[in-house]
Each structure stands twice: as C-alpha cells, then as structure tokens.
All heavy atoms as a GROMACS GRO file, in nm:
protein
  612
    1MET      N    1   8.896   9.125   9.222
    1MET     CA    2   8.975   9.244   9.254
    1MET      C    3   8.914   9.317   9.373
    1MET      O    4   8.987   9.375   9.453
    1MET     CB    5   8.982   9.332   9.129
    1MET     CG    6   9.063   9.455   9.149
    1MET     SD    7   9.240   9.426   9.152
    1MET     CE    8   9.301   9.575   9.085
    2ASP      N    9   8.781   9.315   9.386
    2ASP     CA   10   8.716   9.385   9.496
    2ASP      C   11   8.760   9.332   9.633
    2ASP      O   12   8.779   9.409   9.726
    2ASP     CB   13   8.563   9.375   9.485
    2ASP     CG   14   8.509   9.455   9.366
    2ASP    OD1   15   8.578   9.548   9.321
    2ASP    OD2   16   8.398   9.424   9.320
    3LYS      N   17   8.776   9.200   9.642
    3LYS     CA   18   8.820   9.140   9.768
    3LYS      C   19   8.960   9.190   9.805
    3LYS      O   20   8.989   9.219   9.920
    3LYS     CB   21   8.823   8.988   9.760
    3LYS     CG   22   8.688   8.923   9.753
    3LYS     CD   23   8.705   8.772   9.743
    3LYS     CE   24   8.575   8.701   9.720
    3LYS     NZ   25   8.594   8.556   9.708
    4LEU      N   26   9.047   9.198   9.704
    4LEU     CA   27   9.183   9.245   9.727
    4LEU      C   28   9.183   9.392   9.771
    4LEU      O   29   9.252   9.428   9.867
    4LEU     CB   30   9.268   9.229   9.601
    4LEU     CG   31   9.410   9.285   9.610
    4LEU    CD1   32   9.488   9.218   9.723
    4LEU    CD2   33   9.482   9.270   9.478
    5ILE      N   34   9.106   9.475   9.704
    5ILE     CA   35   9.098   9.616   9.741
    5ILE      C   36   9.048   9.631   9.885
    5ILE      O   37   9.100   9.713   9.961
    5ILE     CB   38   9.008   9.695   9.643
    5ILE    CG1   39   9.067   9.694   9.502
    5ILE    CG2   40   8.984   9.836   9.692
    5ILE    CD1   41   9.198   9.766   9.486
    6LYS      N   42   8.953   9.548   9.923
    6LYS     CA   43   8.901   9.552  10.061
    6LYS      C   44   9.011   9.518  10.161
    6LYS      O   45   9.024   9.582  10.265
    6LYS     CB   46   8.783   9.456  10.074
    6LYS     CG   47   8.715   9.462  10.207
    6LYS     CD   48   8.593   9.372  10.211
    6LYS     CE   49   8.528   9.378  10.348
    6LYS     NZ   50   8.413   9.290  10.359
    7ILE      N   51   9.092   9.418  10.130
    7ILE     CA   52   9.204   9.380  10.216
    7ILE      C   53   9.302   9.497  10.230
    7ILE      O   54   9.343   9.533  10.339
    7ILE     CB   55   9.277   9.255  10.160
    7ILE    CG1   56   9.188   9.131  10.175
    7ILE    CG2   57   9.411   9.234  10.229
    7ILE    CD1   58   9.238   9.008  10.099
    8LEU      N   59   9.337   9.556  10.116
    8LEU     CA   60   9.433   9.666  10.117
    8LEU      C   61   9.379   9.788  10.191
    8LEU      O   62   9.451   9.852  10.268
    8LEU     CB   63   9.471   9.704   9.973
    8LEU     CG   64   9.545   9.594   9.894
    8LEU    CD1   65   9.558   9.634   9.747
    8LEU    CD2   66   9.680   9.565   9.955
    9ARG      N   67   9.253   9.819  10.169
    9ARG     CA   68   9.192   9.935  10.237
    9ARG      C   69   9.183   9.913  10.387
    9ARG      O   70   9.182  10.008  10.464
    9ARG     CB   71   9.054   9.963  10.181
    9ARG     CG   72   9.061  10.037  10.050
    9ARG     CD   73   8.929  10.104  10.017
    9ARG     NE   74   8.940  10.171   9.890
    9ARG     CZ   75   8.859  10.155   9.788
    9ARG    NH1   76   8.754  10.074   9.800
    9ARG    NH2   77   8.877  10.220   9.676
   10GLY      N   78   9.176   9.787  10.429
   10GLY     CA   79   9.175   9.757  10.571
   10GLY      C   80   9.304   9.801  10.639
   10GLY      O   81   9.305   9.834  10.757
   11LEU      N   82   9.412   9.803  10.563
   11LEU     CA   83   9.541   9.846  10.616
   11LEU      C   84   9.562   9.996  10.603
   11LEU      O   85   9.618  10.060  10.691
   11LEU     CB   86   9.654   9.772  10.544
   11LEU     CG   87   9.663   9.622  10.568
   11LEU    CD1   88   9.762   9.559  10.473
   11LEU    CD2   89   9.703   9.594  10.712
   12HIS      N   90   9.523  10.050  10.487
   12HIS     CA   91   9.547  10.192  10.458
   12HIS      C   92   9.425  10.251  10.386
   12HIS      O   93   9.425  10.265  10.264
   12HIS     CB   94   9.672  10.209  10.370
   12HIS     CG   95   9.799  10.174  10.439
   12HIS    ND1   96   9.861  10.260  10.527
   12HIS    CD2   97   9.876  10.063  10.435
   12HIS    CE1   98   9.971  10.202  10.574
   12HIS    NE2   99   9.981  10.082  10.519
   13PRO      N  100   9.322  10.287  10.460
   13PRO     CA  101   9.199  10.337  10.396
   13PRO      C  102   9.219  10.468  10.319
   13PRO      O  103   9.139  10.502  10.233
   13PRO     CB  104   9.102  10.357  10.513
   13PRO     CG  105   9.183  10.352  10.636
   13PRO     CD  106   9.311  10.279  10.604
   14GLU      N  107   9.326  10.539  10.346
   14GLU     CA  108   9.350  10.668  10.281
   14GLU      C  109   9.412  10.657  10.141
   14GLU      O  110   9.420  10.755  10.067
   14GLU     CB  111   9.442  10.755  10.369
   14GLU     CG  112   9.587  10.714  10.371
   14GLU     CD  113   9.623  10.591  10.456
   14GLU    OE1  114   9.534  10.528  10.516
   14GLU    OE2  115   9.742  10.557  10.460
   15VAL      N  116   9.453  10.537  10.100
   15VAL     CA  117   9.525  10.519   9.974
   15VAL      C  118   9.428  10.481   9.861
   15VAL      O  119   9.337  10.402   9.880
   15VAL     CB  120   9.633  10.408   9.990
   15VAL    CG1  121   9.702  10.380   9.858
   15VAL    CG2  122   9.734  10.447  10.096
   16ASP      N  123   9.451  10.538   9.743
   16ASP     CA  124   9.373  10.506   9.623
   16ASP      C  125   9.439  10.384   9.556
   16ASP      O  126   9.521  10.398   9.466
   16ASP     CB  127   9.372  10.627   9.529
   16ASP     CG  128   9.298  10.598   9.399
   16ASP    OD1  129   9.232  10.492   9.388
   16ASP    OD2  130   9.308  10.682   9.308
   17PHE      N  131   9.402  10.267   9.602
   17PHE     CA  132   9.467  10.145   9.555
   17PHE      C  133   9.436  10.114   9.408
   17PHE      O  134   9.513  10.045   9.343
   17PHE     CB  135   9.428  10.026   9.643
   17PHE     CG  136   9.496  10.029   9.777
   17PHE    CD1  137   9.426  10.067   9.890
   17PHE    CD2  138   9.630   9.996   9.790
   17PHE    CE1  139   9.488  10.071  10.014
   17PHE    CE2  140   9.693  10.000   9.912
   17PHE     CZ  141   9.622  10.038  10.026
   18GLU      N  142   9.324  10.163   9.357
   18GLU     CA  143   9.290  10.138   9.217
   18GLU      C  144   9.389  10.205   9.122
   18GLU      O  145   9.412  10.156   9.012
   18GLU     CB  146   9.148  10.186   9.184
   18GLU     CG  147   9.038  10.100   9.242
   18GLU     CD  148   8.995  10.142   9.381
   18GLU    OE1  149   9.066  10.224   9.447
   18GLU    OE2  150   8.893  10.093   9.428
   19ASN      N  151   9.449  10.316   9.165
   19ASN     CA  152   9.535  10.393   9.076
   19ASN      C  153   9.682  10.401   9.118
   19ASN      O  154   9.767  10.433   9.037
   19ASN     CB  155   9.480  10.535   9.060
   19ASN     CG  156   9.343  10.532   8.996
   19ASN    OD1  157   9.325  10.477   8.889
   19ASN    ND2  158   9.245  10.590   9.061
   20CYS      N  159   9.711  10.373   9.242
   20CYS     CA  160   9.848  10.385   9.292
   20CYS      C  161   9.935  10.271   9.237
   20CYS      O  162   9.896  10.155   9.244
   20CYS     CB  163   9.851  10.384   9.445
   20CYS     SG  164  10.015  10.415   9.511
   21GLU      N  165  10.050  10.307   9.184
   21GLU     CA  166  10.142  10.207   9.129
   21GLU      C  167  10.278  10.210   9.196
   21GLU      O  168  10.376  10.158   9.143
   21GLU     CB  169  10.154  10.226   8.978
   21GLU     CG  170  10.022  10.202   8.907
   21GLU     CD  171  10.032  10.205   8.756
   21GLU    OE1  172  10.143  10.225   8.704
   21GLU    OE2  173   9.929  10.185   8.692
   22LYS      N  174  10.286  10.274   9.312
   22LYS     CA  175  10.414  10.282   9.385
   22LYS      C  176  10.392  10.250   9.533
   22LYS      O  177  10.437  10.322   9.621
   22LYS     CB  178  10.473  10.422   9.370
   22LYS     CG  179  10.510  10.454   9.228
   22LYS     CD  180  10.587  10.582   9.217
   22LYS     CE  181  10.622  10.603   9.072
   22LYS     NZ  182  10.745  10.670   9.051
   23LEU      N  183  10.323  10.140   9.559
   23LEU     CA  184  10.294  10.103   9.698
   23LEU      C  185  10.422  10.070   9.774
   23LEU      O  186  10.434  10.102   9.892
   23LEU     CB  187  10.197   9.986   9.703
   23LEU     CG  188  10.059  10.013   9.642
   23LEU    CD1  189   9.977   9.885   9.640
   23LEU    CD2  190   9.987  10.122   9.720
   24ILE      N  191  10.516  10.007   9.708
   24ILE     CA  192  10.645   9.974   9.771
   24ILE      C  193  10.743  10.089   9.751
   24ILE      O  194  10.801  10.141   9.845
   24ILE     CB  195  10.703   9.843   9.715
   24ILE    CG1  196  10.608   9.726   9.739
   24ILE    CG2  197  10.842   9.815   9.774
   24ILE    CD1  198  10.583   9.691   9.884
   25ASP      N  199  10.760  10.129   9.625
   25ASP     CA  200  10.856  10.235   9.592
   25ASP      C  201  10.823  10.365   9.664
   25ASP      O  202  10.913  10.440   9.702
   25ASP     CB  203  10.861  10.259   9.441
   25ASP     CG  204  10.915  10.139   9.365
   25ASP    OD1  205  10.980  10.053   9.427
   25ASP    OD2  206  10.892  10.132   9.243
   26GLY      N  207  10.695  10.393   9.685
   26GLY     CA  208  10.653  10.514   9.754
   26GLY      C  209  10.645  10.497   9.905
   26GLY      O  210  10.600  10.586   9.976
   27LYS      N  211  10.688  10.380   9.952
   27LYS     CA  212  10.692  10.349  10.096
   27LYS      C  213  10.554  10.358  10.163
   27LYS      O  214  10.542  10.392  10.280
   27LYS     CB  215  10.792  10.438  10.168
   27LYS     CG  216  10.934  10.416  10.120
   27LYS     CD  217  11.032  10.498  10.199
   27LYS     CE  218  11.172  10.487  10.165
   27LYS     NZ  219  11.238  10.428  10.068
   28ILE      N  220  10.450  10.324  10.086
   28ILE     CA  221  10.314  10.319  10.143
   28ILE      C  222  10.297  10.190  10.222
   28ILE      O  223  10.242  10.191  10.331
   28ILE     CB  224  10.209  10.331  10.030
   28ILE    CG1  225  10.220  10.470   9.966
   28ILE    CG2  226  10.070  10.305  10.084
   28ILE    CD1  227  10.144  10.486   9.837
   29LEU      N  228  10.347  10.081  10.165
   29LEU     CA  229  10.342   9.952  10.234
   29LEU      C  230  10.479   9.921  10.294
   29LEU      O  231  10.581   9.939  10.229
   29LEU     CB  232  10.304   9.840  10.137
   29LEU     CG  233  10.167   9.850  10.070
   29LEU    CD1  234  10.148   9.733   9.974
   29LEU    CD2  235  10.055   9.854  10.172
   30ASP      N  236  10.478   9.874  10.418
   30ASP     CA  237  10.603   9.831  10.481
   30ASP      C  238  10.603   9.680  10.496
   30ASP      O  239  10.509   9.612  10.454
   30ASP     CB  240  10.624   9.903  10.615
   30ASP     CG  241  10.516   9.873  10.717
   30ASP    OD1  242  10.446   9.769  10.706
   30ASP    OD2  243  10.500   9.954  10.811
   31SER      N  244  10.707   9.627  10.554
   31SER     CA  245  10.721   9.481  10.563
   31SER      C  246  10.608   9.418  10.646
   31SER      O  247  10.561   9.309  10.614
   31SER     CB  248  10.857   9.443  10.621
   31SER     OG  249  10.876   9.503  10.748
   32PHE      N  250  10.564   9.487  10.750
   32PHE     CA  251  10.453   9.433  10.829
   32PHE      C  252  10.326   9.428  10.745
   32PHE      O  253  10.249   9.331  10.753
   32PHE     CB  254  10.430   9.518  10.955
   32PHE     CG  255  10.319   9.465  11.042
   32PHE    CD1  256  10.338   9.353  11.120
   32PHE    CD2  257  10.195   9.526  11.042
   32PHE    CE1  258  10.235   9.303  11.198
   32PHE    CE2  259  10.092   9.478  11.119
   32PHE     CZ  260  10.112   9.365  11.198
   33ASP      N  261  10.302   9.532  10.664
   33ASP     CA  262  10.185   9.532  10.575
   33ASP      C  263  10.191   9.415  10.479
   33ASP      O  264  10.089   9.348  10.455
   33ASP     CB  265  10.180   9.662  10.493
   33ASP     CG  266  10.150   9.785  10.578
   33ASP    OD1  267  10.083   9.773  10.682
   33ASP    OD2  268  10.193   9.894  10.536
   34ILE      N  269  10.309   9.389  10.424
   34ILE     CA  270  10.325   9.279  10.328
   34ILE      C  271  10.290   9.145  10.393
   34ILE      O  272  10.217   9.064  10.336
   34ILE     CB  273  10.470   9.274  10.272
   34ILE    CG1  274  10.504   9.403  10.199
   34ILE    CG2  275  10.489   9.152  10.183
   34ILE    CD1  276  10.420   9.435  10.079
   35ILE      N  277  10.338   9.124  10.514
   35ILE     CA  278  10.307   9.000  10.587
   35ILE      C  279  10.156   8.988  10.608
   35ILE      O  280  10.097   8.881  10.587
   35ILE     CB  281  10.380   8.996  10.724
   35ILE    CG1  282  10.531   9.003  10.705
   35ILE    CG2  283  10.338   8.874  10.805
   35ILE    CD1  284  10.592   8.882  10.642
   36SER      N  285  10.092   9.096  10.649
   36SER     CA  286   9.947   9.096  10.671
   36SER      C  287   9.872   9.068  10.542
   36SER      O  288   9.777   8.988  10.540
   36SER     CB  289   9.901   9.232  10.727
   36SER     OG  290   9.958   9.255  10.852
   37ILE      N  291   9.914   9.132  10.433
   37ILE     CA  292   9.848   9.113  10.303
   37ILE      C  293   9.862   8.968  10.258
   37ILE      O  294   9.764   8.906  10.215
   37ILE     CB  295   9.909   9.209  10.198
   37ILE    CG1  296   9.869   9.353  10.231
   37ILE    CG2  297   9.866   9.170  10.057
   37ILE    CD1  298   9.948   9.458  10.155
   38ILE      N  299   9.982   8.912  10.269
   38ILE     CA  300  10.004   8.773  10.228
   38ILE      C  301   9.915   8.680  10.309
   38ILE      O  302   9.851   8.590  10.252
   38ILE     CB  303  10.153   8.736  10.244
   38ILE    CG1  304  10.236   8.809  10.139
   38ILE    CG2  305  10.173   8.584  10.233
   38ILE    CD1  306  10.385   8.799  10.160
   39SER      N  307   9.907   8.700  10.437
   39SER     CA  308   9.823   8.617  10.522
   39SER      C  309   9.676   8.624  10.481
   39SER      O  310   9.609   8.521  10.469
   39SER     CB  311   9.841   8.659  10.668
   39SER     OG  312   9.754   8.588  10.751
   40GLU      N  313   9.628   8.745  10.459
   40GLU     CA  314   9.487   8.761  10.422
   40GLU      C  315   9.458   8.706  10.282
   40GLU      O  316   9.352   8.649  10.259
   40GLU     CB  317   9.445   8.907  10.433
   40GLU     CG  318   9.442   8.952  10.579
   40GLU     CD  319   9.371   9.085  10.598
   40GLU    OE1  320   9.263   9.103  10.539
   40GLU    OE2  321   9.425   9.169  10.671
   41ILE      N  322   9.552   8.722  10.189
   41ILE     CA  323   9.535   8.667  10.055
   41ILE      C  324   9.531   8.515  10.061
   41ILE      O  325   9.448   8.452   9.996
   41ILE     CB  326   9.646   8.717   9.960
   41ILE    CG1  327   9.621   8.863   9.924
   41ILE    CG2  328   9.654   8.630   9.834
   41ILE    CD1  329   9.734   8.928   9.846
   42ASN      N  330   9.622   8.457  10.139
   42ASN     CA  331   9.624   8.311  10.153
   42ASN      C  332   9.489   8.260  10.202
   42ASN      O  333   9.438   8.159  10.151
   42ASN     CB  334   9.734   8.267  10.250
   42ASN     CG  335   9.873   8.284  10.194
   42ASN    OD1  336   9.891   8.310  10.075
   42ASN    ND2  337   9.972   8.272  10.279
   43GLU      N  338   9.430   8.331  10.296
   43GLU     CA  339   9.302   8.289  10.353
   43GLU      C  340   9.186   8.317  10.258
   43GLU      O  341   9.102   8.230  10.235
   43GLU     CB  342   9.279   8.364  10.485
   43GLU     CG  343   9.160   8.314  10.563
   43GLU     CD  344   9.151   8.382  10.698
   43GLU    OE1  345   9.253   8.389  10.769
   43GLU    OE2  346   9.042   8.429  10.730
   44GLU      N  347   9.182   8.436  10.201
   44GLU     CA  348   9.069   8.478  10.117
   44GLU      C  349   9.065   8.410   9.981
   44GLU      O  350   8.960   8.373   9.931
   44GLU     CB  351   9.073   8.631  10.098
   44GLU     CG  352   8.956   8.688  10.024
   44GLU     CD  353   8.825   8.680  10.101
   44GLU    OE1  354   8.826   8.701  10.224
   44GLU    OE2  355   8.721   8.651  10.038
   45PHE      N  356   9.183   8.391   9.920
   45PHE     CA  357   9.189   8.338   9.784
   45PHE      C  358   9.236   8.193   9.778
   45PHE      O  359   9.243   8.134   9.670
   45PHE     CB  360   9.281   8.425   9.697
   45PHE     CG  361   9.228   8.563   9.674
   45PHE    CD1  362   9.264   8.668   9.757
   45PHE    CD2  363   9.141   8.589   9.568
   45PHE    CE1  364   9.217   8.796   9.736
   45PHE    CE2  365   9.092   8.718   9.546
   45PHE     CZ  366   9.130   8.821   9.631
   46ASP      N  367   9.272   8.136   9.893
   46ASP     CA  368   9.318   7.998   9.902
   46ASP      C  369   9.438   7.972   9.810
   46ASP      O  370   9.441   7.875   9.735
   46ASP     CB  371   9.204   7.900   9.872
   46ASP     CG  372   9.238   7.759   9.917
   46ASP    OD1  373   9.314   7.744  10.015
   46ASP    OD2  374   9.190   7.663   9.853
   47VAL      N  375   9.534   8.065   9.813
   47VAL     CA  376   9.660   8.049   9.740
   47VAL      C  377   9.774   8.072   9.839
   47VAL      O  378   9.754   8.132   9.944
   47VAL     CB  379   9.673   8.148   9.622
   47VAL    CG1  380   9.567   8.122   9.517
   47VAL    CG2  381   9.670   8.292   9.668
   48THR      N  382   9.891   8.023   9.804
   48THR     CA  383  10.008   8.044   9.887
   48THR      C  384  10.110   8.126   9.809
   48THR      O  385  10.150   8.088   9.700
   48THR     CB  386  10.072   7.909   9.927
   48THR    OG1  387   9.974   7.833  10.000
   48THR    CG2  388  10.194   7.928  10.013
   49ILE      N  389  10.146   8.240   9.866
   49ILE     CA  390  10.248   8.323   9.803
   49ILE      C  391  10.383   8.283   9.863
   49ILE      O  392  10.412   8.314   9.978
   49ILE     CB  393  10.220   8.474   9.827
   49ILE    CG1  394  10.085   8.511   9.765
   49ILE    CG2  395  10.333   8.558   9.769
   49ILE    CD1  396  10.044   8.654   9.789
   50SER      N  397  10.462   8.211   9.785
   50SER     CA  398  10.591   8.165   9.834
   50SER      C  399  10.693   8.278   9.826
   50SER      O  400  10.672   8.382   9.762
   50SER     CB  401  10.638   8.044   9.753
   50SER     OG  402  10.649   8.079   9.616
   51ALA      N  403  10.807   8.258   9.890
   51ALA     CA  404  10.911   8.360   9.902
   51ALA      C  405  10.956   8.412   9.766
   51ALA      O  406  10.987   8.531   9.752
   51ALA     CB  407  11.030   8.306   9.980
   52GLU      N  408  10.960   8.327   9.665
   52GLU     CA  409  11.007   8.370   9.533
   52GLU      C  410  10.920   8.481   9.472
   52GLU      O  411  10.964   8.557   9.387
   52GLU     CB  412  11.015   8.252   9.437
   52GLU     CG  413  10.879   8.194   9.400
   52GLU     CD  414  10.888   8.071   9.314
   52GLU    OE1  415  10.923   8.082   9.195
   52GLU    OE2  416  10.860   7.962   9.368
   53TYR      N  417  10.794   8.491   9.516
   53TYR     CA  418  10.703   8.592   9.463
   53TYR      C  419  10.697   8.719   9.549
   53TYR      O  420  10.630   8.814   9.512
   53TYR     CB  421  10.562   8.535   9.450
   53TYR     CG  422  10.552   8.425   9.347
   53TYR    CD1  423  10.519   8.295   9.384
   53TYR    CD2  424  10.576   8.451   9.212
   53TYR    CE1  425  10.510   8.194   9.289
   53TYR    CE2  426  10.568   8.350   9.117
   53TYR     CZ  427  10.534   8.223   9.157
   53TYR     OH  428  10.526   8.124   9.063
   54ILE      N  429  10.766   8.719   9.660
   54ILE     CA  430  10.764   8.836   9.748
   54ILE      C  431  10.874   8.932   9.702
   54ILE      O  432  10.982   8.940   9.760
   54ILE     CB  433  10.779   8.796   9.896
   54ILE    CG1  434  10.671   8.696   9.934
   54ILE    CG2  435  10.769   8.920   9.986
   54ILE    CD1  436  10.686   8.635  10.072
   55VAL      N  437  10.843   9.001   9.593
   55VAL     CA  438  10.934   9.098   9.533
   55VAL      C  439  10.855   9.228   9.510
   55VAL      O  440  10.733   9.224   9.494
   55VAL     CB  441  10.994   9.046   9.400
   55VAL    CG1  442  11.085   8.927   9.426
   55VAL    CG2  443  10.885   9.010   9.301
   56PRO      N  444  10.922   9.342   9.510
   56PRO     CA  445  10.851   9.470   9.496
   56PRO      C  446  10.759   9.479   9.375
   56PRO      O  447  10.650   9.535   9.384
   56PRO     CB  448  10.965   9.572   9.486
   56PRO     CG  449  11.078   9.510   9.559
   56PRO     CD  450  11.065   9.362   9.532
   57GLU      N  451  10.799   9.421   9.262
   57GLU     CA  452  10.716   9.429   9.142
   57GLU      C  453  10.576   9.371   9.163
   57GLU      O  454  10.480   9.418   9.104
   57GLU     CB  455  10.782   9.353   9.024
   57GLU     CG  456  10.918   9.404   8.984
   57GLU     CD  457  11.030   9.348   9.070
   57GLU    OE1  458  11.035   9.227   9.096
   57GLU    OE2  459  11.114   9.429   9.113
   58ASN      N  460  10.565   9.270   9.247
   58ASN     CA  461  10.435   9.207   9.271
   58ASN      C  462  10.350   9.282   9.373
   58ASN      O  463  10.231   9.254   9.384
   58ASN     CB  464  10.454   9.062   9.318
   58ASN     CG  465  10.500   8.972   9.206
   58ASN    OD1  466  10.474   8.997   9.089
   58ASN    ND2  467  10.571   8.867   9.241
   59PHE      N  468  10.410   9.376   9.445
   59PHE     CA  469  10.337   9.446   9.551
   59PHE      C  470  10.329   9.597   9.529
   59PHE      O  471  10.278   9.669   9.613
   59PHE     CB  472  10.401   9.417   9.687
   59PHE     CG  473  10.377   9.276   9.734
   59PHE    CD1  474  10.460   9.174   9.693
   59PHE    CD2  475  10.270   9.246   9.816
   59PHE    CE1  476  10.438   9.042   9.735
   59PHE    CE2  477  10.247   9.116   9.859
   59PHE     CZ  478  10.330   9.014   9.817
   60ASN      N  479  10.378   9.646   9.415
   60ASN     CA  480  10.379   9.790   9.389
   60ASN      C  481  10.242   9.846   9.354
   60ASN      O  482  10.219   9.965   9.366
   60ASN     CB  483  10.480   9.825   9.280
   60ASN     CG  484  10.592   9.911   9.331
   60ASN    OD1  485  10.582   9.975   9.434
   60ASN    ND2  486  10.701   9.912   9.258
   61SER      N  487  10.151   9.759   9.310
   61SER     CA  488  10.016   9.804   9.278
   61SER      C  489   9.917   9.692   9.304
   61SER      O  490   9.953   9.574   9.306
   61SER     CB  491  10.006   9.848   9.132
   61SER     OG  492  10.014   9.737   9.045
   62ALA      N  493   9.792   9.731   9.322
   62ALA     CA  494   9.687   9.631   9.341
   62ALA      C  495   9.674   9.546   9.215
   62ALA      O  496   9.650   9.425   9.223
   62ALA     CB  497   9.555   9.699   9.376
   63LYS      N  498   9.692   9.607   9.099
   63LYS     CA  499   9.682   9.533   8.972
   63LYS      C  500   9.788   9.425   8.964
   63LYS      O  501   9.760   9.313   8.923
   63LYS     CB  502   9.694   9.629   8.854
   63LYS     CG  503   9.576   9.722   8.839
   63LYS     CD  504   9.599   9.823   8.730
   63LYS     CE  505   9.490   9.930   8.736
   63LYS     NZ  506   9.521  10.046   8.655
   64ALA      N  507   9.911   9.458   9.001
   64ALA     CA  508  10.020   9.360   8.998
   64ALA      C  509   9.994   9.248   9.098
   64ALA      O  510  10.016   9.131   9.068
   64ALA     CB  511  10.153   9.428   9.026
   65LEU      N  512   9.946   9.285   9.213
   65LEU     CA  513   9.917   9.185   9.316
   65LEU      C  514   9.803   9.093   9.272
   65LEU      O  515   9.809   8.972   9.290
   65LEU     CB  516   9.883   9.256   9.447
   65LEU     CG  517   9.877   9.172   9.573
   65LEU    CD1  518   9.998   9.082   9.590
   65LEU    CD2  519   9.863   9.261   9.695
   66TYR      N  520   9.702   9.150   9.210
   66TYR     CA  521   9.590   9.069   9.162
   66TYR      C  522   9.635   8.976   9.048
   66TYR      O  523   9.591   8.861   9.041
   66TYR     CB  524   9.473   9.157   9.118
   66TYR     CG  525   9.346   9.077   9.101
   66TYR    CD1  526   9.280   9.025   9.212
   66TYR    CD2  527   9.295   9.052   8.975
   66TYR    CE1  528   9.165   8.950   9.197
   66TYR    CE2  529   9.179   8.976   8.960
   66TYR     CZ  530   9.115   8.926   9.070
   66TYR     OH  531   9.001   8.851   9.055
   67ALA      N  532   9.724   9.025   8.964
   67ALA     CA  533   9.778   8.939   8.857
   67ALA      C  534   9.853   8.820   8.917
   67ALA      O  535   9.842   8.708   8.867
   67ALA     CB  536   9.870   9.020   8.766
   68LEU      N  537   9.925   8.844   9.025
   68LEU     CA  538   9.995   8.735   9.095
   68LEU      C  539   9.894   8.635   9.151
   68LEU      O  540   9.913   8.514   9.137
   68LEU     CB  541  10.084   8.791   9.206
   68LEU     CG  542  10.150   8.687   9.296
   68LEU    CD1  543  10.242   8.595   9.216
   68LEU    CD2  544  10.226   8.755   9.409
   69ILE      N  545   9.789   8.684   9.212
   69ILE     CA  546   9.686   8.596   9.268
   69ILE      C  547   9.627   8.508   9.157
   69ILE      O  548   9.612   8.387   9.173
   69ILE     CB  549   9.576   8.677   9.339
   69ILE    CG1  550   9.632   8.743   9.465
   69ILE    CG2  551   9.456   8.588   9.372
   69ILE    CD1  552   9.541   8.849   9.525
   70GLU      N  553   9.593   8.571   9.044
   70GLU     CA  554   9.536   8.494   8.932
   70GLU      C  555   9.635   8.390   8.882
   70GLU      O  556   9.595   8.277   8.851
   70GLU     CB  557   9.497   8.589   8.819
   70GLU     CG  558   9.376   8.672   8.852
   70GLU     CD  559   9.334   8.763   8.738
   70GLU    OE1  560   9.422   8.825   8.674
   70GLU    OE2  561   9.212   8.772   8.714
   71LYS      N  562   9.762   8.425   8.874
   71LYS     CA  563   9.864   8.330   8.830
   71LYS      C  564   9.870   8.210   8.926
   71LYS      O  565   9.876   8.095   8.883
   71LYS     CB  566  10.000   8.400   8.823
   71LYS     CG  567  10.114   8.309   8.787
   71LYS     CD  568  10.246   8.385   8.788
   71LYS     CE  569  10.360   8.289   8.760
   71LYS     NZ  570  10.487   8.354   8.751
   72LEU      N  571   9.868   8.239   9.055
   72LEU     CA  572   9.875   8.131   9.155
   72LEU      C  573   9.750   8.044   9.152
   72LEU      O  574   9.758   7.924   9.171
   72LEU     CB  575   9.897   8.192   9.294
   72LEU     CG  576  10.033   8.260   9.315
   72LEU    CD1  577  10.035   8.333   9.449
   72LEU    CD2  578  10.147   8.161   9.304
   73GLU      N  579   9.635   8.106   9.127
   73GLU     CA  580   9.510   8.029   9.118
   73GLU      C  581   9.515   7.935   8.996
   73GLU      O  582   9.468   7.822   9.003
   73GLU     CB  583   9.390   8.122   9.106
   73GLU     CG  584   9.355   8.190   9.236
   73GLU     CD  585   9.240   8.289   9.223
   73GLU    OE1  586   9.218   8.347   9.115
   73GLU    OE2  587   9.171   8.308   9.324
   74ASP      N  588   9.574   7.983   8.886
   74ASP     CA  589   9.584   7.902   8.766
   74ASP      C  590   9.680   7.784   8.783
   74ASP      O  591   9.664   7.680   8.719
   74ASP     CB  592   9.631   7.986   8.646
   74ASP     CG  593   9.523   8.081   8.598
   74ASP    OD1  594   9.405   8.065   8.636
   74ASP    OD2  595   9.557   8.176   8.523
   75GLU      N  596   9.778   7.799   8.871
   75GLU     CA  597   9.876   7.692   8.894
   75GLU      C  598   9.818   7.577   8.974
   75GLU      O  599   9.870   7.467   8.971
   75GLU     CB  600   9.999   7.748   8.966
   75GLU     CG  601  10.085   7.836   8.878
   75GLU     CD  602  10.205   7.893   8.951
   75GLU    OE1  603  10.223   7.865   9.072
   75GLU    OE2  604  10.281   7.968   8.888
   76ASP      N  605   9.710   7.603   9.047
   76ASP     CA  606   9.650   7.496   9.131
   76ASP      C  607   9.581   7.391   9.051
   76ASP      O  608   9.539   7.386   8.951
   76ASP     CB  609   9.551   7.555   9.232
   76ASP     CG  610   9.624   7.616   9.351
   76ASP    OD1  611   9.744   7.588   9.367
   76ASP    OD2  612   9.561   7.688   9.427
   0.00000   0.00000   0.00000
C-alpha cells in the first residue's frame, strides 16, 4: 500500500489518500491522473489494468485501488 500512496502523492501531495474515498466522485483525480496512475501501477506492481477495470469504483479510494492491484496480482 505504501508504494501506491507514494504514486498517488506524486500527483496530488495535498490529498489525504489514506482516508479519502471520493477521488473520482469529488473530482480530485481527472482522466490524465488515471492514465498516469495506471502507467505507474503497471510498472511498479507488474500488473496490467485492462479497460474493464477502469471504472470509478476502482479509483475512488486508495483502498479500492489497492484491492484491484491485489486481485490482479492473484490472477497472474
């Protein structure tokens, strides 16, 4: 989770990613941020986030995003 928080803070250091649960709904992350996050996750965690997983529920919080990463790691 620490690696993910570091990635997210690189984009928006002012956001409390540990507690925020409205990253998409609250318009904190935009489409460019999502592309950047996906790219960095692919590189850092060696997983591929396919289009089917690029939905607001998976990006609304760091916890949801980390759960997605763990799911993708388990599928490998």
